[in-house]
mmJSON file of the N, C-alpha and C atoms, coordinates in Angstrom:
{"data_MODEL":{"atom_site":{
"group_PDB":["ATOM","ATOM","ATOM","ATOM","ATOM","ATOM","ATOM","ATOM","ATOM","ATOM","ATOM","ATOM","ATOM","ATOM","ATOM","ATOM","ATOM","ATOM","ATOM","ATOM","ATOM","ATOM","ATOM","ATOM","ATOM","ATOM","ATOM","ATOM","ATOM","ATOM","ATOM","ATOM","ATOM","ATOM","ATOM","ATOM","ATOM","ATOM","ATOM","ATOM","ATOM","ATOM","ATOM","ATOM","ATOM","ATOM","ATOM","ATOM","ATOM","ATOM","ATOM","ATOM","ATOM","ATOM","ATOM","ATOM","ATOM","ATOM","ATOM","ATOM","ATOM","ATOM","ATOM","ATOM","ATOM","ATOM","ATOM","ATOM","ATOM","ATOM","ATOM","ATOM","ATOM","ATOM","ATOM","ATOM","ATOM","ATOM","ATOM","ATOM","ATOM","ATOM","ATOM","ATOM","ATOM","ATOM","ATOM","ATOM","ATOM","ATOM","ATOM","ATOM","ATOM","ATOM","ATOM","ATOM","ATOM","ATOM","ATOM","ATOM","ATOM","ATOM","ATOM","ATOM","ATOM","ATOM","ATOM","ATOM","ATOM","ATOM","ATOM","ATOM","ATOM","ATOM","ATOM","ATOM","ATOM","ATOM","ATOM","ATOM","ATOM","ATOM","ATOM","ATOM","ATOM","ATOM","ATOM","ATOM","ATOM","ATOM","ATOM","ATOM","ATOM","ATOM","ATOM","ATOM","ATOM","ATOM","ATOM","ATOM","ATOM","ATOM","ATOM","ATOM","ATOM","ATOM","ATOM","ATOM","ATOM","ATOM","ATOM","ATOM","ATOM","ATOM","ATOM","ATOM","ATOM","ATOM","ATOM","ATOM","ATOM","ATOM","ATOM","ATOM","ATOM","ATOM","ATOM","ATOM","ATOM","ATOM","ATOM","ATOM","ATOM","ATOM","ATOM","ATOM","ATOM","ATOM","ATOM","ATOM","ATOM","ATOM","ATOM","ATOM","ATOM","ATOM","ATOM","ATOM","ATOM","ATOM","ATOM","ATOM","ATOM","ATOM","ATOM","ATOM","ATOM","ATOM","ATOM","ATOM","ATOM","ATOM","ATOM","ATOM","ATOM","ATOM","ATOM","ATOM","ATOM","ATOM"],
"id":[1,2,3,4,5,6,7,8,9,10,11,12,13,14,15,16,17,18,19,20,21,22,23,24,25,26,27,28,29,30,31,32,33,34,35,36,37,38,39,40,41,42,43,44,45,46,47,48,49,50,51,52,53,54,55,56,57,58,59,60,61,62,63,64,65,66,67,68,69,70,71,72,73,74,75,76,77,78,79,80,81,82,83,84,85,86,87,88,89,90,91,92,93,94,95,96,97,98,99,100,101,102,103,104,105,106,107,108,109,110,111,112,113,114,115,116,117,118,119,120,121,122,123,124,125,126,127,128,129,130,131,132,133,134,135,136,137,138,139,140,141,142,143,144,145,146,147,148,149,150,151,152,153,154,155,156,157,158,159,160,161,162,163,164,165,166,167,168,169,170,171,172,173,174,175,176,177,178,179,180,181,182,183,184,185,186,187,188,189,190,191,192,193,194,195,196,197,198,199,200,201,202,203,204,205,206,207,208,209,210],
"type_symbol":["N","C","C","N","C","C","N","C","C","N","C","C","N","C","C","N","C","C","N","C","C","N","C","C","N","C","C","N","C","C","N","C","C","N","C","C","N","C","C","N","C","C","N","C","C","N","C","C","N","C","C","N","C","C","N","C","C","N","C","C","N","C","C","N","C","C","N","C","C","N","C","C","N","C","C","N","C","C","N","C","C","N","C","C","N","C","C","N","C","C","N","C","C","N","C","C","N","C","C","N","C","C","N","C","C","N","C","C","N","C","C","N","C","C","N","C","C","N","C","C","N","C","C","N","C","C","N","C","C","N","C","C","N","C","C","N","C","C","N","C","C","N","C","C","N","C","C","N","C","C","N","C","C","N","C","C","N","C","C","N","C","C","N","C","C","N","C","C","N","C","C","N","C","C","N","C","C","N","C","C","N","C","C","N","C","C","N","C","C","N","C","C","N","C","C","N","C","C","N","C","C","N","C","C","N","C","C","N","C","C"],
"label_atom_id":["N","CA","C","N","CA","C","N","CA","C","N","CA","C","N","CA","C","N","CA","C","N","CA","C","N","CA","C","N","CA","C","N","CA","C","N","CA","C","N","CA","C","N","CA","C","N","CA","C","N","CA","C","N","CA","C","N","CA","C","N","CA","C","N","CA","C","N","CA","C","N","CA","C","N","CA","C","N","CA","C","N","CA","C","N","CA","C","N","CA","C","N","CA","C","N","CA","C","N","CA","C","N","CA","C","N","CA","C","N","CA","C","N","CA","C","N","CA","C","N","CA","C","N","CA","C","N","CA","C","N","CA","C","N","CA","C","N","CA","C","N","CA","C","N","CA","C","N","CA","C","N","CA","C","N","CA","C","N","CA","C","N","CA","C","N","CA","C","N","CA","C","N","CA","C","N","CA","C","N","CA","C","N","CA","C","N","CA","C","N","CA","C","N","CA","C","N","CA","C","N","CA","C","N","CA","C","N","CA","C","N","CA","C","N","CA","C","N","CA","C","N","CA","C","N","CA","C","N","CA","C","N","CA","C","N","CA","C","N","CA","C","N","CA","C"],
"label_alt_id":[null,null,null,null,null,null,null,null,null,null,null,null,null,null,null,null,null,null,null,null,null,null,null,null,null,null,null,null,null,null,null,null,null,null,null,null,null,null,null,null,null,null,null,null,null,null,null,null,null,null,null,null,null,null,null,null,null,null,null,null,null,null,null,null,null,null,null,null,null,null,null,null,null,null,null,null,null,null,null,null,null,null,null,null,null,null,null,null,null,null,null,null,null,null,null,null,null,null,null,null,null,null,null,null,null,null,null,null,null,null,null,null,null,null,null,null,null,null,null,null,null,null,null,null,null,null,null,null,null,null,null,null,null,null,null,null,null,null,null,null,null,null,null,null,null,null,null,null,null,null,null,null,null,null,null,null,null,null,null,null,null,null,null,null,null,null,null,null,null,null,null,null,null,null,null,null,null,null,null,null,null,null,null,null,null,null,null,null,null,null,null,null,null,null,null,null,null,null,null,null,null,null,null,null,null,null,null,null,null,null],
"label_comp_id":["MET","MET","MET","PRO","PRO","PRO","ILE","ILE","ILE","TYR","TYR","TYR","GLU","GLU","GLU","TYR","TYR","TYR","ARG","ARG","ARG","CYS","CYS","CYS","ASN","ASN","ASN","ALA","ALA","ALA","CYS","CYS","CYS","LYS","LYS","LYS","LYS","LYS","LYS","GLU","GLU","GLU","PHE","PHE","PHE","GLU","GLU","GLU","GLN","GLN","GLN","LEU","LEU","LEU","VAL","VAL","VAL","PHE","PHE","PHE","GLY","GLY","GLY","ASN","ASN","ASN","GLN","GLN","GLN","ALA","ALA","ALA","ILE","ILE","ILE","LYS","LYS","LYS","CYS","CYS","CYS","LEU","LEU","LEU","GLU","GLU","GLU","CYS","CYS","CYS","GLY","GLY","GLY","SER","SER","SER","ALA","ALA","ALA","GLY","GLY","GLY","VAL","VAL","VAL","THR","THR","THR","LYS","LYS","LYS","LYS","LYS","LYS","MET","MET","MET","SER","SER","SER","VAL","VAL","VAL","PHE","PHE","PHE","GLY","GLY","GLY","MET","MET","MET","SER","SER","SER","GLY","GLY","GLY","VAL","VAL","VAL","GLU","GLU","GLU","ASN","ASN","ASN","PRO","PRO","PRO","ARG","ARG","ARG","THR","THR","THR","GLY","GLY","GLY","SER","SER","SER","GLY","GLY","GLY","SER","SER","SER","SER","SER","SER","ALA","ALA","ALA","CYS","CYS","CYS","GLY","GLY","GLY","SER","SER","SER","CYS","CYS","CYS","SER","SER","SER","GLY","GLY","GLY","LYS","LYS","LYS","SER","SER","SER","CYS","CYS","CYS","SER","SER","SER","THR","THR","THR","CYS","CYS","CYS"],
"label_asym_id":["A","A","A","A","A","A","A","A","A","A","A","A","A","A","A","A","A","A","A","A","A","A","A","A","A","A","A","A","A","A","A","A","A","A","A","A","A","A","A","A","A","A","A","A","A","A","A","A","A","A","A","A","A","A","A","A","A","A","A","A","A","A","A","A","A","A","A","A","A","A","A","A","A","A","A","A","A","A","A","A","A","A","A","A","A","A","A","A","A","A","A","A","A","A","A","A","A","A","A","A","A","A","A","A","A","A","A","A","A","A","A","A","A","A","A","A","A","A","A","A","A","A","A","A","A","A","A","A","A","A","A","A","A","A","A","A","A","A","A","A","A","A","A","A","A","A","A","A","A","A","A","A","A","A","A","A","A","A","A","A","A","A","A","A","A","A","A","A","A","A","A","A","A","A","A","A","A","A","A","A","A","A","A","A","A","A","A","A","A","A","A","A","A","A","A","A","A","A","A","A","A","A","A","A","A","A","A","A","A","A"],
"label_entity_id":["1","1","1","1","1","1","1","1","1","1","1","1","1","1","1","1","1","1","1","1","1","1","1","1","1","1","1","1","1","1","1","1","1","1","1","1","1","1","1","1","1","1","1","1","1","1","1","1","1","1","1","1","1","1","1","1","1","1","1","1","1","1","1","1","1","1","1","1","1","1","1","1","1","1","1","1","1","1","1","1","1","1","1","1","1","1","1","1","1","1","1","1","1","1","1","1","1","1","1","1","1","1","1","1","1","1","1","1","1","1","1","1","1","1","1","1","1","1","1","1","1","1","1","1","1","1","1","1","1","1","1","1","1","1","1","1","1","1","1","1","1","1","1","1","1","1","1","1","1","1","1","1","1","1","1","1","1","1","1","1","1","1","1","1","1","1","1","1","1","1","1","1","1","1","1","1","1","1","1","1","1","1","1","1","1","1","1","1","1","1","1","1","1","1","1","1","1","1","1","1","1","1","1","1","1","1","1","1","1","1"],
"label_seq_id":[1,1,1,2,2,2,3,3,3,4,4,4,5,5,5,6,6,6,7,7,7,8,8,8,9,9,9,10,10,10,11,11,11,12,12,12,13,13,13,14,14,14,15,15,15,16,16,16,17,17,17,18,18,18,19,19,19,20,20,20,21,21,21,22,22,22,23,23,23,24,24,24,25,25,25,26,26,26,27,27,27,28,28,28,29,29,29,30,30,30,31,31,31,32,32,32,33,33,33,34,34,34,35,35,35,36,36,36,37,37,37,38,38,38,39,39,39,40,40,40,41,41,41,42,42,42,43,43,43,44,44,44,45,45,45,46,46,46,47,47,47,48,48,48,49,49,49,50,50,50,51,51,51,52,52,52,53,53,53,54,54,54,55,55,55,56,56,56,57,57,57,58,58,58,59,59,59,60,60,60,61,61,61,62,62,62,63,63,63,64,64,64,65,65,65,66,66,66,67,67,67,68,68,68,69,69,69,70,70,70],
"pdbx_PDB_ins_code":[null,null,null,null,null,null,null,null,null,null,null,null,null,null,null,null,null,null,null,null,null,null,null,null,null,null,null,null,null,null,null,null,null,null,null,null,null,null,null,null,null,null,null,null,null,null,null,null,null,null,null,null,null,null,null,null,null,null,null,null,null,null,null,null,null,null,null,null,null,null,null,null,null,null,null,null,null,null,null,null,null,null,null,null,null,null,null,null,null,null,null,null,null,null,null,null,null,null,null,null,null,null,null,null,null,null,null,null,null,null,null,null,null,null,null,null,null,null,null,null,null,null,null,null,null,null,null,null,null,null,null,null,null,null,null,null,null,null,null,null,null,null,null,null,null,null,null,null,null,null,null,null,null,null,null,null,null,null,null,null,null,null,null,null,null,null,null,null,null,null,null,null,null,null,null,null,null,null,null,null,null,null,null,null,null,null,null,null,null,null,null,null,null,null,null,null,null,null,null,null,null,null,null,null,null,null,null,null,null,null],
"Cartn_x":[115.823,116.761,116.036,115.052,114.465,115.098,114.55,115.26,114.341,115.043,114.315,114.764,114.13,114.102,114.534,115.702,115.935,116.367,116.486,116.621,117.838,118.605,119.958,119.635,119.811,119.791,120.511,121.849,122.815,122.76,122.761,122.822,121.424,120.542,119.137,119.116,120.124,119.943,119.126,118.195,117.059,118.001,117.766,118.604,117.868,118.0,117.451,118.679,118.594,119.732,118.958,119.568,119.454,120.04,119.244,119.536,119.992,121.041,121.356,121.213,119.843,120.15,120.042,120.888,120.843,122.275,122.327,123.424,123.241,124.343,124.617,124.166,123.449,123.182,123.629,124.587,124.933,124.619,124.609,124.368,125.235,124.856,125.827,126.286,125.775,126.563,127.317,127.221,128.082,128.503,128.194,128.607,127.94,127.242,126.601,125.802,125.85,124.737,123.368,123.538,122.041,121.317,120.733,119.429,118.397,116.986,115.678,115.199,114.582,113.951,112.464,112.322,111.163,109.827,108.643,107.624,107.756,107.813,107.656,106.634,106.195,105.038,105.447,104.341,104.923,103.666,104.44,103.39,102.887,101.953,101.599,100.923,101.211,100.846,99.829,98.977,97.702,96.824,96.599,95.231,94.565,94.877,94.277,92.792,92.273,90.765,90.827,90.395,89.985,88.74,88.671,87.618,87.169,86.263,85.744,85.155,84.715,83.784,83.123,82.333,81.335,80.061,79.932,78.455,77.958,78.978,78.631,79.148,78.731,79.106,80.409,81.675,82.948,82.972,82.335,82.63,81.461,81.637,81.006,79.952,80.651,79.896,78.512,78.306,77.122,76.45,75.373,74.77,74.855,75.803,76.001,76.736,76.818,77.341,78.792,79.079,80.815,81.195,82.46,82.808,82.689,82.684,82.244,81.257,80.144,78.786,78.899,79.971,79.866,80.11],
"Cartn_y":[90.729,91.447,92.682,92.022,92.897,93.749,94.845,95.754,95.33,95.027,94.548,95.516,95.534,96.73,95.654,96.168,95.465,96.52,95.687,96.434,95.615,96.247,95.58,95.511,94.056,93.978,94.276,94.607,95.276,96.432,97.416,98.833,99.661,98.599,99.201,100.098,100.169,100.911,100.136,101.021,100.635,100.783,100.034,99.947,99.178,99.794,98.795,98.414,96.878,96.517,95.851,95.891,95.223,93.329,92.721,91.568,90.513,89.782,89.119,87.428,86.911,85.054,85.337,84.224,83.917,84.937,85.934,87.011,87.041,86.643,87.025,88.612,88.948,90.545,90.737,91.946,92.564,93.999,94.292,95.946,96.971,97.861,98.735,99.531,99.808,100.642,99.984,98.886,97.976,97.034,96.33,95.266,94.013,93.964,92.625,92.043,90.691,89.682,89.696,89.855,90.012,90.803,90.466,91.7,91.03,91.863,91.49,91.903,91.354,91.746,92.373,93.588,94.185,94.115,94.181,94.268,95.659,95.28,96.592,96.889,98.51,98.879,99.121,98.607,98.961,99.873,100.587,102.003,101.237,101.821,101.549,102.757,102.867,104.475,103.945,104.682,104.548,104.141,104.146,103.556,104.418,106.024,106.939,106.708,106.745,106.727,105.137,104.23,102.865,103.097,102.27,102.058,100.547,100.387,98.772,98.402,99.086,98.566,97.301,97.453,96.264,96.883,98.154,98.621,99.19,98.839,99.304,100.882,101.639,102.716,102.754,103.492,103.202,104.543,105.6,106.328,106.294,106.833,106.826,107.875,109.202,110.328,110.442,109.405,109.709,108.761,108.562,107.136,107.139,107.816,107.481,106.063,105.611,104.378,104.371,105.489,105.599,107.203,107.314,108.469,109.6,109.398,110.375,111.021,110.535,111.309,111.958,112.119,112.788,114.184],
"Cartn_z":[97.184,97.957,98.986,99.834,100.441,101.667,102.127,103.129,104.303,105.634,106.694,107.834,108.982,109.817,111.157,111.765,113.039,114.17,115.324,116.655,116.954,117.758,118.547,119.613,120.145,121.741,122.659,122.232,123.071,123.289,122.059,122.202,121.99,121.784,121.235,120.127,119.225,117.666,117.127,116.231,115.298,113.81,112.904,111.484,110.691,109.383,108.283,107.491,107.024,106.001,104.828,103.601,102.83,102.878,102.541,102.963,101.606,101.577,100.563,100.9,100.697,101.052,102.435,102.714,104.586,105.122,104.522,105.187,106.681,107.446,108.9,109.235,110.047,109.989,111.508,111.422,112.984,112.588,113.974,114.265,113.657,113.034,112.221,113.563,114.558,115.575,116.295,116.948,117.823,117.372,116.256,115.55,116.054,117.377,118.028,116.745,117.118,116.198,117.001,118.098,118.707,118.248,117.02,116.658,116.662,116.589,116.511,115.27,114.326,113.23,113.385,113.18,113.396,112.426,112.969,112.051,111.225,109.899,109.112,108.685,108.471,107.806,106.059,105.587,103.994,103.419,102.536,101.774,100.315,100.141,98.732,98.157,96.803,95.973,95.359,94.772,93.891,94.367,95.866,96.553,97.233,97.17,97.744,97.304,96.129,95.64,94.894,95.703,95.066,93.997,93.268,92.425,92.466,92.899,92.9,91.571,90.594,89.464,89.402,91.104,91.372,91.174,91.216,90.961,92.356,93.407,94.785,95.022,95.857,96.071,96.761,96.298,96.588,97.602,97.68,98.825,99.924,100.772,102.064,102.247,101.619,101.629,100.672,99.848,98.861,98.408,97.926,97.601,96.177,95.525,93.985,93.586,92.511,92.21,91.859,91.437,91.406,91.984,92.129,92.707,91.735,90.483,89.456,89.712,90.419,90.725,91.806,92.776,93.942,93.803],
"occupancy":[1.0,1.0,1.0,1.0,1.0,1.0,1.0,1.0,1.0,1.0,1.0,1.0,1.0,1.0,1.0,1.0,1.0,1.0,1.0,1.0,1.0,1.0,1.0,1.0,1.0,1.0,1.0,1.0,1.0,1.0,1.0,1.0,1.0,1.0,1.0,1.0,1.0,1.0,1.0,1.0,1.0,1.0,1.0,1.0,1.0,1.0,1.0,1.0,1.0,1.0,1.0,1.0,1.0,1.0,1.0,1.0,1.0,1.0,1.0,1.0,1.0,1.0,1.0,1.0,1.0,1.0,1.0,1.0,1.0,1.0,1.0,1.0,1.0,1.0,1.0,1.0,1.0,1.0,1.0,1.0,1.0,1.0,1.0,1.0,1.0,1.0,1.0,1.0,1.0,1.0,1.0,1.0,1.0,1.0,1.0,1.0,1.0,1.0,1.0,1.0,1.0,1.0,1.0,1.0,1.0,1.0,1.0,1.0,1.0,1.0,1.0,1.0,1.0,1.0,1.0,1.0,1.0,1.0,1.0,1.0,1.0,1.0,1.0,1.0,1.0,1.0,1.0,1.0,1.0,1.0,1.0,1.0,1.0,1.0,1.0,1.0,1.0,1.0,1.0,1.0,1.0,1.0,1.0,1.0,1.0,1.0,1.0,1.0,1.0,1.0,1.0,1.0,1.0,1.0,1.0,1.0,1.0,1.0,1.0,1.0,1.0,1.0,1.0,1.0,1.0,1.0,1.0,1.0,1.0,1.0,1.0,1.0,1.0,1.0,1.0,1.0,1.0,1.0,1.0,1.0,1.0,1.0,1.0,1.0,1.0,1.0,1.0,1.0,1.0,1.0,1.0,1.0,1.0,1.0,1.0,1.0,1.0,1.0,1.0,1.0,1.0,1.0,1.0,1.0,1.0,1.0,1.0,1.0,1.0,1.0],
"B_iso_or_equiv":[0.0,0.0,0.0,0.0,0.0,0.0,0.0,0.0,0.0,0.0,0.0,0.0,0.0,0.0,0.0,0.0,0.0,0.0,0.0,0.0,0.0,0.0,0.0,0.0,0.0,0.0,0.0,0.0,0.0,0.0,0.0,0.0,0.0,0.0,0.0,0.0,0.0,0.0,0.0,0.0,0.0,0.0,0.0,0.0,0.0,0.0,0.0,0.0,0.0,0.0,0.0,0.0,0.0,0.0,0.0,0.0,0.0,0.0,0.0,0.0,0.0,0.0,0.0,0.0,0.0,0.0,0.0,0.0,0.0,0.0,0.0,0.0,0.0,0.0,0.0,0.0,0.0,0.0,0.0,0.0,0.0,0.0,0.0,0.0,0.0,0.0,0.0,0.0,0.0,0.0,0.0,0.0,0.0,0.0,0.0,0.0,0.0,0.0,0.0,0.0,0.0,0.0,0.0,0.0,0.0,0.0,0.0,0.0,0.0,0.0,0.0,0.0,0.0,0.0,0.0,0.0,0.0,0.0,0.0,0.0,0.0,0.0,0.0,0.0,0.0,0.0,0.0,0.0,0.0,0.0,0.0,0.0,0.0,0.0,0.0,0.0,0.0,0.0,0.0,0.0,0.0,0.0,0.0,0.0,0.0,0.0,0.0,0.0,0.0,0.0,0.0,0.0,0.0,0.0,0.0,0.0,0.0,0.0,0.0,0.0,0.0,0.0,0.0,0.0,0.0,0.0,0.0,0.0,0.0,0.0,0.0,0.0,0.0,0.0,0.0,0.0,0.0,0.0,0.0,0.0,0.0,0.0,0.0,0.0,0.0,0.0,0.0,0.0,0.0,0.0,0.0,0.0,0.0,0.0,0.0,0.0,0.0,0.0,0.0,0.0,0.0,0.0,0.0,0.0,0.0,0.0,0.0,0.0,0.0,0.0],
"pdbx_formal_charge":[null,null,null,null,null,null,null,null,null,null,null,null,null,null,null,null,null,null,null,null,null,null,null,null,null,null,null,null,null,null,null,null,null,null,null,null,null,null,null,null,null,null,null,null,null,null,null,null,null,null,null,null,null,null,null,null,null,null,null,null,null,null,null,null,null,null,null,null,null,null,null,null,null,null,null,null,null,null,null,null,null,null,null,null,null,null,null,null,null,null,null,null,null,null,null,null,null,null,null,null,null,null,null,null,null,null,null,null,null,null,null,null,null,null,null,null,null,null,null,null,null,null,null,null,null,null,null,null,null,null,null,null,null,null,null,null,null,null,null,null,null,null,null,null,null,null,null,null,null,null,null,null,null,null,null,null,null,null,null,null,null,null,null,null,null,null,null,null,null,null,null,null,null,null,null,null,null,null,null,null,null,null,null,null,null,null,null,null,null,null,null,null,null,null,null,null,null,null,null,null,null,null,null,null,null,null,null,null,null,null],
"auth_seq_id":[1,1,1,2,2,2,3,3,3,4,4,4,5,5,5,6,6,6,7,7,7,8,8,8,9,9,9,10,10,10,11,11,11,12,12,12,13,13,13,14,14,14,15,15,15,16,16,16,17,17,17,18,18,18,19,19,19,20,20,20,21,21,21,22,22,22,23,23,23,24,24,24,25,25,25,26,26,26,27,27,27,28,28,28,29,29,29,30,30,30,31,31,31,32,32,32,33,33,33,34,34,34,35,35,35,36,36,36,37,37,37,38,38,38,39,39,39,40,40,40,41,41,41,42,42,42,43,43,43,44,44,44,45,45,45,46,46,46,47,47,47,48,48,48,49,49,49,50,50,50,51,51,51,52,52,52,53,53,53,54,54,54,55,55,55,56,56,56,57,57,57,58,58,58,59,59,59,60,60,60,61,61,61,62,62,62,63,63,63,64,64,64,65,65,65,66,66,66,67,67,67,68,68,68,69,69,69,70,70,70],
"auth_comp_id":["MET","MET","MET","PRO","PRO","PRO","ILE","ILE","ILE","TYR","TYR","TYR","GLU","GLU","GLU","TYR","TYR","TYR","ARG","ARG","ARG","CYS","CYS","CYS","ASN","ASN","ASN","ALA","ALA","ALA","CYS","CYS","CYS","LYS","LYS","LYS","LYS","LYS","LYS","GLU","GLU","GLU","PHE","PHE","PHE","GLU","GLU","GLU","GLN","GLN","GLN","LEU","LEU","LEU","VAL","VAL","VAL","PHE","PHE","PHE","GLY","GLY","GLY","ASN","ASN","ASN","GLN","GLN","GLN","ALA","ALA","ALA","ILE","ILE","ILE","LYS","LYS","LYS","CYS","CYS","CYS","LEU","LEU","LEU","GLU","GLU","GLU","CYS","CYS","CYS","GLY","GLY","GLY","SER","SER","SER","ALA","ALA","ALA","GLY","GLY","GLY","VAL","VAL","VAL","THR","THR","THR","LYS","LYS","LYS","LYS","LYS","LYS","MET","MET","MET","SER","SER","SER","VAL","VAL","VAL","PHE","PHE","PHE","GLY","GLY","GLY","MET","MET","MET","SER","SER","SER","GLY","GLY","GLY","VAL","VAL","VAL","GLU","GLU","GLU","ASN","ASN","ASN","PRO","PRO","PRO","ARG","ARG","ARG","THR","THR","THR","GLY","GLY","GLY","SER","SER","SER","GLY","GLY","GLY","SER","SER","SER","SER","SER","SER","ALA","ALA","ALA","CYS","CYS","CYS","GLY","GLY","GLY","SER","SER","SER","CYS","CYS","CYS","SER","SER","SER","GLY","GLY","GLY","LYS","LYS","LYS","SER","SER","SER","CYS","CYS","CYS","SER","SER","SER","THR","THR","THR","CYS","CYS","CYS"],
"auth_asym_id":["A","A","A","A","A","A","A","A","A","A","A","A","A","A","A","A","A","A","A","A","A","A","A","A","A","A","A","A","A","A","A","A","A","A","A","A","A","A","A","A","A","A","A","A","A","A","A","A","A","A","A","A","A","A","A","A","A","A","A","A","A","A","A","A","A","A","A","A","A","A","A","A","A","A","A","A","A","A","A","A","A","A","A","A","A","A","A","A","A","A","A","A","A","A","A","A","A","A","A","A","A","A","A","A","A","A","A","A","A","A","A","A","A","A","A","A","A","A","A","A","A","A","A","A","A","A","A","A","A","A","A","A","A","A","A","A","A","A","A","A","A","A","A","A","A","A","A","A","A","A","A","A","A","A","A","A","A","A","A","A","A","A","A","A","A","A","A","A","A","A","A","A","A","A","A","A","A","A","A","A","A","A","A","A","A","A","A","A","A","A","A","A","A","A","A","A","A","A","A","A","A","A","A","A","A","A","A","A","A","A"],
"auth_atom_id":["N","CA","C","N","CA","C","N","CA","C","N","CA","C","N","CA","C","N","CA","C","N","CA","C","N","CA","C","N","CA","C","N","CA","C","N","CA","C","N","CA","C","N","CA","C","N","CA","C","N","CA","C","N","CA","C","N","CA","C","N","CA","C","N","CA","C","N","CA","C","N","CA","C","N","CA","C","N","CA","C","N","CA","C","N","CA","C","N","CA","C","N","CA","C","N","CA","C","N","CA","C","N","CA","C","N","CA","C","N","CA","C","N","CA","C","N","CA","C","N","CA","C","N","CA","C","N","CA","C","N","CA","C","N","CA","C","N","CA","C","N","CA","C","N","CA","C","N","CA","C","N","CA","C","N","CA","C","N","CA","C","N","CA","C","N","CA","C","N","CA","C","N","CA","C","N","CA","C","N","CA","C","N","CA","C","N","CA","C","N","CA","C","N","CA","C","N","CA","C","N","CA","C","N","CA","C","N","CA","C","N","CA","C","N","CA","C","N","CA","C","N","CA","C","N","CA","C","N","CA","C","N","CA","C","N","CA","C","N","CA","C","N","CA","C"],
"pdbx_PDB_model_num":[1,1,1,1,1,1,1,1,1,1,1,1,1,1,1,1,1,1,1,1,1,1,1,1,1,1,1,1,1,1,1,1,1,1,1,1,1,1,1,1,1,1,1,1,1,1,1,1,1,1,1,1,1,1,1,1,1,1,1,1,1,1,1,1,1,1,1,1,1,1,1,1,1,1,1,1,1,1,1,1,1,1,1,1,1,1,1,1,1,1,1,1,1,1,1,1,1,1,1,1,1,1,1,1,1,1,1,1,1,1,1,1,1,1,1,1,1,1,1,1,1,1,1,1,1,1,1,1,1,1,1,1,1,1,1,1,1,1,1,1,1,1,1,1,1,1,1,1,1,1,1,1,1,1,1,1,1,1,1,1,1,1,1,1,1,1,1,1,1,1,1,1,1,1,1,1,1,1,1,1,1,1,1,1,1,1,1,1,1,1,1,1,1,1,1,1,1,1,1,1,1,1,1,1,1,1,1,1,1,1]
}}}
């Protein structure tokens, strides 16, 4: 049950909707079925300090093999 972002072609309102299967999507503002799915940006947590574990430098500001030596 993903949440998608849409833009209404009639009133230009942008909205998000939780979609169940092949549910018909209508604008929450004007009720029009003429909507376009927008490209969504997603977020990820826990990737602020990546650790490669490959032996290469994970940070660009030092020449150490791991961020613990910076």
